[in-house]
All heavy atoms as an XYZ file, in Angstrom:
923
protein
N       0.862     -1.180      0.024
C      -0.015      0.001     -0.005
C       0.860      1.237     -0.011
O       0.534      2.224     -0.716
C      -0.891     -0.024      1.222
C      -1.812      1.224      1.216
S      -3.178      1.026      2.282
C      -3.376      2.582      2.979
N       1.941      1.245      0.761
C       2.831      2.405      0.825
C       3.420      2.691     -0.570
O       3.593      3.873     -0.987
C       3.954      2.192      1.835
C       4.883      3.339      2.003
C       4.192      4.571      2.567
O       3.300      4.429      3.350
O       4.603      5.686      2.144
N       3.648      1.580     -1.348
C       4.156      1.763     -2.664
C       3.160      2.418     -3.606
O       3.499      3.283     -4.407
C       4.556      0.408     -3.227
C       5.347      0.450     -4.507
C       5.788     -0.926     -4.933
O       5.154     -1.921     -4.603
N       6.927     -1.013     -5.610
N       1.846      2.095     -3.435
C       0.754      2.652     -4.181
C       0.688      4.201     -3.898
O       0.522      5.012     -4.766
C      -0.593      2.031     -3.875
C      -0.713      0.654     -4.436
O       0.071      0.279     -5.387
O      -1.540     -0.121     -3.969
N       0.755      4.521     -2.634
C       0.658      5.914     -2.190
C       1.808      6.739     -2.772
O       1.613      7.787     -3.345
C       0.668      6.017     -0.607
C       0.933      7.428     -0.139
C      -0.586      5.452     -0.048
N       2.996      6.222     -2.668
C       4.168      6.868     -3.250
C       4.087      7.035     -4.753
O       4.380      8.097     -5.291
C       5.450      6.081     -2.898
O       6.614      6.721     -3.390
N       3.606      6.033     -5.458
C       3.458      6.107     -6.871
C       2.440      7.105     -7.296
O       2.647      7.900     -8.227
C       3.040      4.712     -7.419
C       2.967      4.648     -8.993
C       2.439      3.312     -9.436
N       1.085      3.020     -9.048
C      -0.058      3.587     -9.588
N       0.116      4.416    -10.604
N      -1.248      3.250     -9.145
N       1.314      7.163     -6.588
C       0.242      8.157     -6.887
C       0.744      9.579     -6.670
O       0.530     10.443     -7.510
C      -0.972      7.878     -6.042
C      -1.786      6.621     -6.417
C      -2.860      6.370     -5.359
C      -2.447      6.786     -7.764
N       1.455      9.769     -5.559
C       2.014     11.160     -5.314
C       2.946     11.558     -6.401
O       2.924     12.679     -6.905
C       2.643     11.230     -3.935
C       1.694     11.242     -2.814
C       2.260     11.585     -1.487
C       3.114     10.490     -0.881
N       3.568     10.832      0.494
N       3.839     10.643     -6.789
C       4.830     10.924     -7.830
C       4.137     11.251     -9.147
O       4.575     12.130     -9.917
C       5.832      9.796     -7.998
C       6.771      9.700     -6.852
O       6.977     10.658     -6.129
N       7.295      8.476     -6.622
N       3.118     10.467     -9.515
C       2.393     10.657    -10.766
C       1.625     11.972    -10.798
O       1.638     12.682    -11.808
C       1.445      9.505    -11.053
C       2.170      8.286    -11.628
C       2.841      8.547    -12.949
O       2.156      8.924    -13.896
O       4.060      8.422    -12.978
N       1.005     12.324     -9.714
C       0.242     13.592     -9.626
C       1.247     14.790     -9.820
O       1.001     15.697    -10.591
C      -0.505     13.716     -8.275
C      -1.631     12.722     -8.180
C      -1.069     15.118     -8.126
C      -2.186     12.514     -6.798
N       2.365     14.647     -9.123
C       3.411     15.678     -9.223
C       3.948     15.774    -10.670
O       4.115     16.888    -11.219
C       4.555     15.369     -8.254
O       3.989     15.365     -6.927
C       5.639     16.468     -8.338
N       4.178     14.656    -11.274
C       4.740     14.651    -12.647
C       3.709     15.186    -13.607
O       4.075     16.049    -14.482
C       5.119     13.193    -13.035
C       5.730     13.069    -14.374
C       6.003     11.613    -14.824
N       4.775     10.867    -15.029
C       3.994     10.953    -16.086
N       4.325     11.787    -17.059
N       2.942     10.226    -16.248
N       2.476     14.745    -13.510
C       1.449     15.167    -14.508
C       1.053     16.638    -14.396
O       0.795     17.293    -15.366
C       0.173     14.307    -14.367
C       0.348     12.831    -14.765
C      -0.907     12.071    -14.324
C       0.574     12.748    -16.263
N       1.069     17.169    -13.171
C       0.613     18.537    -12.978
C       1.736     19.523    -12.686
O       1.981     20.424    -13.421
C      -0.473     18.592    -11.908
C      -1.685     17.683    -12.238
C      -0.914     20.067    -11.666
C      -2.356     17.975    -13.522
N       2.436     19.307    -11.561
C       3.401     20.269    -11.093
C       4.638     20.341    -12.032
O       5.206     21.409    -12.141
C       3.831     19.958     -9.657
C       2.655     20.194     -8.698
O       1.805     20.991     -8.991
O       2.648     19.414     -7.672
N       5.016     19.297    -12.648
C       6.156     19.273    -13.497
C       5.795     19.480    -14.903
O       6.723     19.530    -15.796
C       6.931     17.952    -13.338
C       7.543     17.804    -11.961
C       8.211     16.442    -11.742
O       8.250     15.604    -12.656
O       8.701     16.205    -10.645
N       4.554     19.683    -15.211
C       4.060     19.925    -16.606
C       4.487     21.339    -16.987
O       4.461     22.264    -16.214
C       2.530     19.832    -16.657
O       2.041     20.190    -17.918
N       4.839     21.461    -18.246
C       5.187     22.778    -18.812
C       3.895     23.463    -19.337
O       3.911     24.666    -19.702
C       6.163     22.668    -19.960
C       7.485     22.225    -19.458
C       8.433     22.123    -20.626
N       9.758     21.660    -20.148
C      10.884     22.030    -20.739
N      10.864     22.726    -21.872
N      12.021     21.670    -20.267
N       2.821     22.758    -19.359
C       1.553     23.237    -19.895
C       0.742     23.984    -18.829
O       0.095     23.347    -17.986
C       0.713     22.063    -20.474
C      -0.357     22.490    -21.379
O      -0.773     23.650    -21.301
O      -0.887     21.657    -22.156
N       0.810     25.302    -18.862
C       0.208     26.096    -17.828
C      -1.293     25.905    -17.795
O      -1.946     25.977    -16.760
C       0.516     27.604    -18.019
C      -0.166     28.521    -17.081
C       2.040     27.784    -17.905
N      -1.925     25.734    -18.961
C      -3.385     25.547    -19.099
C      -3.791     24.291    -18.306
O      -4.866     24.332    -17.647
C      -3.818     25.419    -20.544
C      -3.747     26.675    -21.331
C      -2.308     26.904    -21.911
O      -1.445     26.046    -21.779
O      -2.128     28.002    -22.515
N      -3.011     23.224    -18.341
C      -3.355     22.021    -17.624
C      -3.331     22.325    -16.110
O      -4.258     21.929    -15.369
C      -2.358     20.876    -17.946
C      -2.542     19.697    -17.015
C      -2.550     20.441    -19.392
N      -2.315     23.052    -15.656
C      -2.187     23.359    -14.239
C      -3.364     24.199    -13.791
O      -3.998     23.995    -12.742
C      -0.908     24.123    -13.951
C       0.341     23.263    -14.107
C       1.581     24.150    -13.825
C       2.835     23.316    -14.072
N       4.018     23.994    -13.664
N      -3.705     25.236    -14.624
C      -4.803     26.107    -14.263
C      -6.129     25.369    -14.183
O      -6.881     25.564    -13.204
C      -4.962     27.238    -15.311
C      -3.840     28.249    -15.222
S      -3.740     29.521    -16.537
C      -5.360     29.574    -17.240
N      -6.363     24.496    -15.144
C      -7.603     23.729    -15.133
C      -7.673     22.705    -13.940
O      -8.697     22.677    -13.303
C      -7.727     22.954    -16.461
N      -6.574     22.084    -13.696
C      -6.535     21.126    -12.565
C      -6.796     21.840    -11.230
O      -7.633     21.439    -10.476
C      -5.103     20.386    -12.506
C      -5.034     19.507    -11.379
C      -5.568     18.181    -11.411
C      -4.278     19.839    -10.234
C      -5.396     17.345    -10.331
C      -4.115     18.979     -9.160
C      -4.627     17.683     -9.234
N      -6.055     22.888    -10.962
C      -6.163     23.555     -9.702
C      -7.466     24.377     -9.551
O      -7.875     24.738     -8.422
C      -4.940     24.470     -9.493
C      -3.748     23.642     -9.028
C      -2.606     23.622     -9.828
C      -3.755     22.929     -7.877
C      -1.523     22.815     -9.515
C      -2.628     22.131     -7.472
C      -1.547     22.137     -8.302
O      -0.497     21.355     -7.957
N      -8.155     24.598    -10.640
C      -9.454     25.376    -10.556
C     -10.648     24.373    -10.423
O     -11.752     24.812    -10.197
C      -9.674     26.254    -11.757
O      -9.887     25.477    -12.902
N     -10.399     23.101    -10.567
C     -11.442     22.103    -10.398
C     -11.934     22.125     -8.961
O     -11.102     22.077     -8.022
C     -10.935     20.733    -10.795
C     -12.022     19.672    -10.799
O     -12.519     19.394     -9.729
O     -12.294     19.152    -11.875
N     -13.224     22.202     -8.728
C     -13.724     22.329     -7.394
C     -13.438     21.058     -6.537
O     -13.259     21.190     -5.335
C     -15.289     22.592     -7.370
O     -15.935     21.539     -8.134
C     -15.622     23.930     -7.961
N     -13.350     19.900     -7.169
C     -13.039     18.695     -6.426
C     -11.599     18.755     -5.927
O     -11.277     18.408     -4.795
C     -13.233     17.489     -7.306
C     -14.764     17.229     -7.659
C     -14.918     16.340     -8.789
N     -14.295     16.895    -10.006
C     -14.383     16.327    -11.198
N     -14.947     15.140    -11.355
N     -13.847     16.961    -12.264
N     -10.682     19.229     -6.801
C      -9.298     19.382     -6.419
C      -9.140     20.404     -5.308
O      -8.484     20.221     -4.284
C      -8.436     19.791     -7.648
C      -6.996     20.145     -7.243
C      -8.423     18.644     -8.651
N      -9.863     21.532     -5.464
C      -9.783     22.586     -4.414
C     -10.260     22.139     -3.068
O      -9.665     22.448     -2.081
C     -10.628     23.808     -4.909
C     -10.028     24.584     -6.048
C     -10.896     25.683     -6.528
O     -12.066     25.867     -6.062
N     -10.377     26.492     -7.452
N     -11.325     21.330     -3.091
C     -11.831     20.842     -1.807
C     -10.817     19.893     -1.132
O     -10.603     20.056      0.082
C     -13.170     20.072     -2.114
O     -13.640     19.466     -0.938
N     -10.246     19.030     -1.873
C      -9.198     18.090     -1.286
C      -8.053     18.901     -0.796
O      -7.540     18.707      0.277
C      -8.878     17.023     -2.334
C     -10.022     16.071     -2.578
C      -7.624     16.215     -1.792
C      -9.818     15.127     -3.725
N      -7.545     19.778     -1.676
C      -6.316     20.549     -1.305
C      -6.550     21.472     -0.112
O      -5.596     21.720      0.658
C      -5.790     21.300     -2.521
C      -5.203     20.415     -3.661
C      -4.704     21.338     -4.783
C      -4.063     19.537     -3.130
N      -7.762     21.975      0.001
C      -8.025     22.807      1.152
C      -7.852     22.032      2.457
O      -7.193     22.513      3.410
C      -9.494     23.340      1.002
C      -9.829     24.432      1.969
C     -11.238     24.938      1.641
O     -11.389     25.584      0.537
O     -12.112     24.756      2.471
N      -8.336     20.831      2.445
C      -8.217     19.952      3.665
C      -6.738     19.588      3.854
O      -6.239     19.643      5.007
C      -9.077     18.711      3.544
C      -9.081     17.885      4.819
C      -9.556     16.460      4.614
N      -8.583     15.593      4.054
C      -7.506     15.122      4.640
N      -7.187     15.506      5.831
N      -6.730     14.306      4.023
N      -6.035     19.208      2.781
C      -4.680     18.851      2.877
C      -3.783     20.004      3.352
O      -2.896     19.774      4.207
C      -4.143     18.336      1.513
C      -4.847     17.050      0.984
C      -4.154     16.611     -0.319
C      -4.781     15.942      1.965
N      -3.984     21.167      2.849
C      -3.222     22.334      3.268
C      -3.470     22.655      4.781
O      -2.519     23.028      5.483
C      -3.472     23.514      2.447
C      -2.823     23.454      1.059
O      -1.762     22.906      0.970
N      -3.474     23.925      0.009
N      -4.746     22.517      5.216
C      -4.992     22.766      6.631
C      -4.258     21.723      7.507
O      -3.724     22.090      8.563
C      -6.507     22.723      6.870
N      -4.300     20.503      7.112
C      -3.593     19.427      7.865
C      -2.070     19.664      7.815
O      -1.419     19.484      8.833
C      -3.964     18.072      7.219
C      -3.507     16.902      8.043
C      -4.307     16.808      9.363
O      -5.441     17.226      9.459
O      -3.687     16.244     10.316
N      -1.579     20.057      6.694
C      -0.143     20.335      6.532
C       0.274     21.484      7.491
O       1.294     21.448      8.157
C       0.124     20.655      5.081
C       1.529     20.937      4.665
C       2.600     20.143      4.892
C       2.035     22.025      3.890
N       3.708     20.683      4.275
C       3.392     21.854      3.693
C       1.392     23.173      3.351
C       4.153     22.767      2.963
C       2.108     24.039      2.612
C       3.542     23.841      2.436
N      -0.561     22.518      7.529
C      -0.278     23.663      8.393
C      -0.283     23.232      9.878
O       0.569     23.605     10.628
C      -1.313     24.762      8.131
C      -1.096     26.006      8.947
C      -2.128     27.077      8.693
O      -2.913     26.958      7.800
O      -2.109     28.083      9.430
N      -1.319     22.423     10.243
C      -1.415     21.951     11.641
C      -0.214     21.127     12.052
O       0.188     21.057     13.228
C      -2.639     21.119     11.825
C      -3.919     21.899     12.173
C      -5.031     20.996     12.639
N      -5.553     20.134     11.641
C      -6.421     20.435     10.734
N      -6.841     21.652     10.642
N      -6.844     19.607      9.797
N       0.437     20.508     11.038
C       1.626     19.667     11.344
C       2.908     20.403     11.114
O       3.932     19.780     10.937
C       1.551     18.395     10.513
C       0.554     17.432     11.023
O       0.795     16.745     12.059
N      -0.649     17.348     10.437
N       2.870     21.703     11.165
C       4.062     22.501     11.063
C       4.803     22.508      9.695
O       5.985     22.622      9.661
N       4.034     22.320      8.657
C       4.499     22.366      7.286
C       5.557     21.284      7.043
O       6.516     21.477      6.291
C       5.048     23.731      6.901
C       4.024     24.818      7.038
C       3.995     25.668      8.134
C       3.010     24.976      6.085
C       3.027     26.695      8.282
C       2.042     25.967      6.227
C       2.068     26.788      7.285
O       1.074     27.741      7.458
N       5.433     20.124      7.668
C       6.327     18.971      7.443
C       5.957     18.249      6.224
O       4.743     17.929      6.002
C       6.352     18.064      8.657
C       6.903     18.728      9.909
C       6.899     17.778     11.059
C       7.451     18.548     12.251
N       6.997     18.030     13.549
N       6.908     17.982      5.366
C       6.636     17.273      4.077
C       5.968     18.157      3.101
O       6.212     19.348      3.020
N       5.006     17.530      2.385
C       4.198     18.264      1.387
C       2.734     17.943      1.683
O       2.425     16.977      2.340
C       4.589     17.861     -0.097
C       4.334     16.386     -0.274
C       5.982     18.210     -0.373
C       4.493     15.948     -1.747
N       1.821     18.831      1.201
C       0.422     18.558      1.457
C      -0.084     17.190      1.033
O      -0.890     16.550      1.726
C      -0.295     19.666      0.680
C       0.692     20.784      0.630
C       2.023     20.128      0.530
N       0.472     16.645     -0.043
C       0.011     15.349     -0.497
C       0.352     14.278      0.534
O      -0.293     13.166      0.521
C       0.656     14.935     -1.892
C       0.072     15.644     -3.054
C       0.839     15.182     -4.314
C      -1.424     15.384     -3.207
N       1.340     14.507      1.383
C       1.625     13.485      2.433
C       0.456     13.270      3.368
O       0.461     12.248      4.128
C       2.871     13.923      3.267
C       4.129     13.986      2.414
O       4.203     13.275      1.397
O       5.035     14.715      2.855
N      -0.496     14.147      3.443
C      -1.598     14.084      4.398
C      -2.883     13.569      3.637
O      -3.966     13.554      4.319
C      -1.886     15.407      5.021
C      -0.599     15.875      5.826
C       0.318     16.677      5.178
C      -0.368     15.419      7.083
C       1.494     17.016      5.850
C       0.768     15.786      7.767
C       1.705     16.583      7.175
O       2.900     16.927      7.802
N      -2.746     13.131      2.468
C      -3.982     12.595      1.706
C      -4.207     11.188      2.008
O      -3.334     10.421      2.260
C      -3.714     12.783      0.212
N      -5.496     10.830      2.020
C      -5.882      9.422      2.130
C      -5.676      8.777      0.794
O      -5.519      9.433     -0.237
C      -7.344      9.285      2.535
O      -8.144      9.804      1.441
C      -7.744     10.014      3.804
N      -5.695      7.436      0.772
C      -5.519      6.731     -0.484
C      -6.622      7.069     -1.463
O      -6.348      7.292     -2.678
C      -5.438      5.219     -0.279
C      -5.191      4.357     -1.485
C      -3.924      4.665     -2.149
C      -5.257      2.879     -1.087
N      -7.876      7.195     -0.996
C      -8.953      7.583     -1.852
C      -8.819      8.972     -2.463
O      -9.093      9.227     -3.584
C     -10.335      7.545     -1.083
C     -10.782      6.149     -0.844
O     -10.322      5.184     -1.549
O     -11.596      5.924      0.074
N      -8.305      9.912     -1.630
C      -8.059     11.277     -2.148
C      -6.931     11.262     -3.151
O      -7.082     11.920     -4.213
C      -7.625     12.236     -0.972
C      -8.774     12.594     -0.065
C      -8.399     13.281      1.207
O      -7.252     13.068      1.681
O      -9.163     14.176      1.659
N      -5.934     10.446     -2.933
C      -4.813     10.382     -3.942
C      -5.330      9.822     -5.207
O      -4.923     10.247     -6.297
C      -3.660      9.569     -3.418
C      -2.812     10.225     -2.307
C      -1.788      9.244     -1.721
C      -2.095     11.457     -2.900
N      -6.180      8.751     -5.129
C      -6.725      8.124     -6.335
C      -7.567      9.163     -7.149
O      -7.461      9.203     -8.349
C      -7.549      6.922     -5.981
C      -6.725      5.746     -5.588
C      -7.606      4.547     -5.200
C      -6.813      3.346     -4.776
N      -7.668      2.237     -4.338
N      -8.384      9.933     -6.426
C      -9.215     10.917     -7.079
C      -8.350     12.022     -7.714
O      -8.599     12.350     -8.889
C     -10.166     11.529     -6.102
C     -11.200     12.425     -6.761
C     -12.251     12.935     -5.792
O     -12.196     12.728     -4.572
N     -13.249     13.640     -6.358
N      -7.367     12.512     -7.003
C      -6.465     13.522     -7.584
C      -5.678     12.984     -8.796
O      -5.526     13.696     -9.803
C      -5.467     14.051     -6.495
C      -6.065     14.897     -5.358
C      -4.995     15.175     -4.330
C      -6.655     16.185     -5.971
N      -5.261     11.712     -8.666
C      -4.538     11.094     -9.819
C      -5.450     11.015    -11.065
O      -5.008     11.328    -12.162
C      -4.055      9.696     -9.403
C      -3.465      8.942    -10.598
C      -2.276      9.376    -11.210
C      -4.104      7.844    -11.111
C      -1.782      8.711    -12.303
C      -3.589      7.213    -12.163
C      -2.418      7.603    -12.801
O      -1.941      6.943    -13.880
N      -6.678     10.561    -10.835
C      -7.605     10.460    -12.010
C      -7.864     11.807    -12.678
O      -7.878     11.928    -13.909
C      -8.957      9.792    -11.630
C      -8.784      8.325    -11.297
C      -8.257      7.460    -12.476
O      -8.648      7.723    -13.602
O      -7.420      6.598    -12.200
N      -8.012     12.862    -11.823
C      -8.204     14.165    -12.338
C      -6.975     14.720    -13.050
O      -7.020     15.297    -14.087
C      -8.653     15.137    -11.237
C     -10.029     14.881    -10.696
C     -10.258     15.616     -9.363
C     -11.087     15.270    -11.700
N      -5.796     14.371    -12.483
C      -4.546     14.834    -13.080
C      -4.325     14.158    -14.403
O      -3.902     14.773    -15.396
C      -3.368     14.523    -12.146
N      -4.679     12.913    -14.464
C      -4.522     12.133    -15.696
C      -5.467     12.700    -16.770
O      -5.069     12.915    -17.936
C      -4.850     10.647    -15.432
C      -4.423      9.762    -16.548
C      -4.398      8.259    -16.103
C      -5.756      7.856    -15.657
N      -5.913      6.393    -15.426
N      -6.720     12.990    -16.346
C      -7.706     13.565    -17.319
C      -7.190     14.944    -17.845
O      -7.165     15.170    -19.041
C      -9.056     13.691    -16.623
C     -10.009     14.533    -17.507
C     -10.617     13.899    -18.611
C     -10.260     15.873    -17.297
C     -11.453     14.614    -19.457
C     -11.158     16.567    -18.088
C     -11.711     15.965    -19.191
O     -12.546     16.619    -20.008
N      -6.788     15.815    -16.955
C      -6.410     17.137    -17.318
C      -5.170     17.146    -18.179
O      -5.006     17.967    -19.094
C      -6.251     18.103    -16.098
C      -7.577     18.489    -15.550
C      -7.909     18.241    -14.241
C      -8.568     19.098    -16.331
C      -9.110     18.637    -13.679
C      -9.779     19.491    -15.816
C     -10.043     19.262    -14.474
O     -11.257     19.597    -13.975
N      -4.258     16.254    -17.905
C      -3.016     16.222    -18.693
C      -3.148     15.623    -20.074
O      -2.346     15.834    -20.923
C      -1.909     15.452    -17.902
O      -2.265     14.099    -17.788
N      -4.272     14.880    -20.269
C      -4.451     14.243    -21.633
C      -5.530     14.935    -22.465
O      -5.707     14.554    -23.628
C      -4.830     12.755    -21.476
O      -6.009     12.647    -20.644
C      -3.719     11.982    -20.858
N      -6.193     15.951    -21.933
C      -7.227     16.671    -22.661
C      -6.984     18.178    -22.559
O      -7.900     18.948    -22.249
C      -8.572     16.380    -22.109
C      -8.980     14.958    -22.240
N      -8.639     13.996    -21.351
C      -9.726     14.331    -23.205
C      -9.113     12.821    -21.696
N      -9.767     13.006    -22.843
N      -5.784     18.689    -22.863
C      -5.473     20.114    -22.593
C      -6.328     21.112    -23.334
O      -6.785     22.053    -22.750
C      -4.024     20.229    -22.970
C      -3.696     19.073    -23.823
C      -4.646     18.001    -23.421
N      -6.670     20.858    -24.612
C      -7.441     21.862    -25.382
C      -8.882     21.905    -24.835
O      -9.406     22.967    -24.527
C      -7.446     21.507    -26.889
C      -8.408     22.406    -27.622
C      -6.044     21.623    -27.424
N      -9.521     20.779    -24.641
C     -10.862     20.719    -24.142
C     -10.896     21.299    -22.738
O     -11.815     22.046    -22.410
C     -11.326     19.229    -24.157
C     -12.557     18.961    -23.387
C     -13.800     19.347    -24.120
N     -14.946     19.355    -23.190
C     -16.009     18.598    -23.362
N     -16.051     17.811    -24.413
N     -16.995     18.693    -22.591
N      -9.953     20.890    -21.919
C      -9.914     21.319    -20.531
C      -9.757     22.862    -20.439
O     -10.445     23.473    -19.647
C      -8.738     20.600    -19.830
C      -8.409     21.271    -18.507
C      -9.092     19.164    -19.615
N      -8.878     23.427    -21.239
C      -8.668     24.832    -21.174
C      -9.883     25.622    -21.621
O     -10.210     26.630    -20.966
C      -7.440     25.247    -22.052
C      -7.077     26.659    -21.895
C      -6.662     27.174    -20.683
C      -7.201     27.557    -22.970
C      -6.318     28.499    -20.508
C      -6.844     28.902    -22.819
C      -6.427     29.346    -21.605
O      -6.117     30.683    -21.404
N     -10.600     25.117    -22.730
C     -11.769     25.852    -23.087
C     -12.821     25.778    -22.043
O     -13.553     26.740    -21.809
C     -12.269     25.338    -24.433
O     -12.646     23.960    -24.360
N     -12.990     24.597    -21.370
C     -13.908     24.534    -20.289
C     -13.500     25.442    -19.122
O     -14.403     26.052    -18.490
C     -14.015     23.051    -19.731
C     -14.612     22.123    -20.716
O     -15.291     22.594    -21.690
O     -14.510     20.890    -20.527
N     -12.259     25.523    -18.825
C     -11.742     26.462    -17.768
C     -12.173     27.899    -18.043
O     -12.651     28.610    -17.194
C     -10.234     26.284    -17.617
C      -9.600     27.371    -16.776
C      -9.756     27.416    -15.414
C      -8.886     28.406    -17.411
C      -9.180     28.395    -14.658
C      -8.309     29.390    -16.658
C      -8.450     29.376    -15.286
N     -11.857     28.321    -19.320
C     -12.157     29.725    -19.713
C     -13.686     29.935    -19.603
O     -14.128     30.994    -19.109
C     -11.640     29.996    -21.152
C     -10.114     30.010    -21.158
C     -12.199     31.264    -21.664
C      -9.461     31.037    -20.304
N     -14.496     29.015    -20.049
C     -15.929     29.174    -19.947
C     -16.374     29.346    -18.498
O     -17.174     30.192    -18.165
C     -16.612     27.946    -20.500
C     -17.268     28.185    -21.859
C     -18.162     27.063    -22.298
N     -17.719     26.651    -23.625
C     -16.927     25.638    -23.866
N     -16.543     24.826    -22.926
N     -16.603     25.356    -25.090
N     -15.855     28.491    -17.604
C     -16.179     28.625    -16.165
C     -15.682     29.934    -15.594
O     -16.381     30.600    -14.826
C     -15.594     27.488    -15.396
C     -16.338     26.151    -15.527
C     -15.899     25.145    -14.465
N     -14.471     24.998    -14.265
C     -13.660     24.188    -14.898
N     -14.172     23.326    -15.813
N     -12.344     24.151    -14.682
N     -14.465     30.307    -15.944
C     -13.847     31.539    -15.401
C     -14.682     32.776    -15.753
O     -14.803     33.721    -14.963
C     -12.446     31.714    -15.909
N     -15.253     32.841    -16.987
C     -16.022     33.960    -17.419
C     -17.521     33.784    -17.324
O     -18.323     34.568    -17.753
C     -15.680     34.324    -18.859
C     -14.344     34.909    -18.985
C     -13.208     34.133    -19.435
C     -14.067     36.229    -18.623
C     -11.954     34.686    -19.443
C     -12.771     36.742    -18.722
C     -11.753     35.977    -19.130
O     -10.447     36.518    -19.183
N     -17.939     32.607    -16.701
C     -19.363     32.362    -16.467
C     -20.145     32.174    -17.751
O     -21.329     32.439    -17.817
N     -19.457     31.619    -18.746
C     -20.145     31.386    -20.043
C     -20.786     30.018    -20.002
O     -20.287     29.082    -19.450
C     -19.107     31.438    -21.212
C     -18.378     32.784    -21.325
C     -17.322     32.687    -22.371
C     -19.358     33.887    -21.702
N     -21.962     29.914    -20.678
C     -22.626     28.600    -20.717
C     -21.906     27.627    -21.621
O     -21.135     28.034    -22.512
C     -23.999     28.905    -21.303
C     -23.799     30.117    -22.085
C     -22.703     30.903    -21.414
N     -22.115     26.348    -21.340
C     -21.533     25.305    -22.192
C     -22.196     25.423    -23.552
O     -23.432     25.516    -23.668
C     -21.862     23.924    -21.574
C     -21.401     22.723    -22.357
C     -19.969     22.373    -21.961
O     -19.470     22.786    -20.980
O     -19.364     21.620    -22.783
N     -21.391     25.373    -24.636
C     -21.970     25.522    -25.934
C     -21.887     24.159    -26.625
O     -20.860     23.435    -26.513
C     -21.194     26.527    -26.805
O     -19.804     26.179    -26.826
C     -21.323     27.943    -26.207
N     -22.963     23.846    -27.320
C     -22.948     22.636    -28.101
C     -22.970     23.010    -29.532
O     -23.790     23.850    -29.947
C     -24.173     21.790    -27.746
C     -24.149     21.328    -26.329
C     -25.059     20.195    -26.108
C     -24.961     19.829    -24.634
N     -25.232     18.487    -24.415
N     -22.054     22.398    -30.306
C     -21.941     22.697    -31.701
C     -22.962     21.878    -32.472
O     -23.008     20.658    -32.354
C     -20.535     22.371    -32.248
C     -19.535     23.270    -31.507
C     -20.476     22.598    -33.733
C     -18.083     22.885    -31.795
N     -23.804     22.565    -33.212
C     -24.783     21.849    -34.042
C     -24.090     21.494    -35.352
O     -23.624     22.360    -36.043
C     -26.042     22.680    -34.274
C     -26.843     22.932    -33.007
C     -28.013     23.748    -33.322
C     -28.850     23.994    -32.072
N     -30.014     24.795    -32.292
N     -24.123     20.252    -35.665
C     -23.515     19.802    -36.916
C     -24.602     19.300    -37.811
O     -25.504     18.633    -37.442
C     -22.497     18.706    -36.650
C     -21.390     19.163    -35.751
C     -20.372     18.140    -35.545
N     -19.422     18.679    -34.559
C     -18.191     18.419    -34.544
N     -17.658     17.581    -35.342
N     -17.389     18.936    -33.623
N     -24.400     19.630    -39.076
C     -25.304     19.112    -40.126
C     -25.104     17.681    -40.326
O     -23.959     17.199    -40.224
C     -25.118     19.909    -41.412
C     -25.521     21.360    -41.382
C     -25.333     22.000    -42.730
C     -25.740     23.407    -42.710
N     -25.578     24.000    -44.089
N     -26.095     16.962    -40.674
C     -25.971     15.586    -41.032
C     -25.118     15.482    -42.309
O     -25.028     16.435    -43.090
C     -27.313     14.906    -41.263
O     -27.879     15.341    -42.472
N     -24.513     14.367    -42.561
C     -23.656     14.257    -43.752
C     -24.486     14.360    -45.030
O     -24.015     14.839    -45.990
C     -22.817     12.961    -43.694
C     -23.533     11.695    -43.838
C     -24.195     10.989    -42.868
C     -23.799     10.958    -45.033
N     -24.747      9.849    -43.353
C     -24.499      9.840    -44.742
C     -23.414     11.199    -46.350
C     -24.904      8.886    -45.670
C     -23.784     10.233    -47.303
C     -24.528      9.116    -46.943
N     -25.800     14.035    -44.947
C     -26.661     14.203    -46.097
C     -26.832     15.657    -46.442
O     -26.746     16.095    -47.614
C     -28.098     13.618    -45.829
C     -28.098     12.149    -45.938
C     -28.223     11.304    -44.890
C     -28.099     11.352    -47.106
N     -28.206     10.051    -45.327
C     -28.142     10.034    -46.711
C     -28.035     11.659    -48.464
C     -28.168      8.981    -47.580
C     -28.068     10.569    -49.359
C     -28.104      9.290    -48.951
N     -27.053     16.491    -45.454
C     -27.229     17.972    -45.635
C     -25.909     18.592    -46.172
O     -25.955     19.433    -47.069
C     -27.641     18.660    -44.375
C     -29.056     18.336    -44.025
C     -29.467     19.149    -42.802
N     -30.845     18.873    -42.436
C     -31.850     19.653    -42.834
N     -31.635     20.708    -43.605
N     -33.097     19.365    -42.448
N     -24.801     18.135    -45.666
C     -23.505     18.644    -46.159
C     -23.323     18.221    -47.584
O     -22.790     18.989    -48.378
C     -22.379     18.183    -45.232
C     -22.339     18.845    -43.895
C     -21.080     18.563    -43.153
N     -20.789     17.113    -43.070
C     -20.871     16.381    -41.950
N     -21.243     16.958    -40.816
N     -20.608     15.151    -41.927
N     -23.659     16.985    -47.902
C     -23.438     16.456    -49.273
C     -24.208     17.285    -50.329
O     -23.721     17.576    -51.393
C     -23.877     14.987    -49.314
C     -23.653     14.276    -50.638
C     -22.263     14.175    -51.056
C     -24.294     12.889    -50.594
N     -25.481     17.603    -49.962
C     -26.304     18.338    -50.900
C     -26.337     19.815    -50.648
O     -27.096     20.520    -51.330
C     -27.759     17.749    -50.810
C     -27.841     16.317    -51.334
C     -28.123     15.317    -50.449
C     -27.577     16.040    -52.658
C     -28.170     13.974    -50.823
C     -27.614     14.715    -53.075
C     -27.924     13.690    -52.219
N     -25.481     20.356    -49.767
C     -25.380     21.754    -49.585
C     -26.597     22.386    -48.896
O     -26.921     23.543    -49.101
N     -27.326     21.618    -48.145
C     -28.510     22.150    -47.434
C     -28.200     22.655    -46.079
O     -27.466     22.277    -45.399
C     -29.607     21.033    -47.373
C     -30.018     20.457    -48.712
C     -30.942     19.279    -48.450
C     -30.745     21.479    -49.574
């Protein structure tokens, strides 16, 4: 289990904190689920005199959730960034209406 915890912390750090893609970092850290977990972890880290890193105070379930979100955000940067911008500016989700291939074929 300790090996799983260590692997998850390393992967989260690699996918997000070591990423050169600022949009991925912005989207990850603006996710309300991430914010909720990190708020608890930072409070626990502070109570323990800032020993280690905040991820050291995460449960296995929290690490798994953060890892899944980190994996998602690191593999969908364009989609994630556009969603982030929409949320930041309070814009509604837009759905692109596409014509059927029949309408495109006949120019309708």
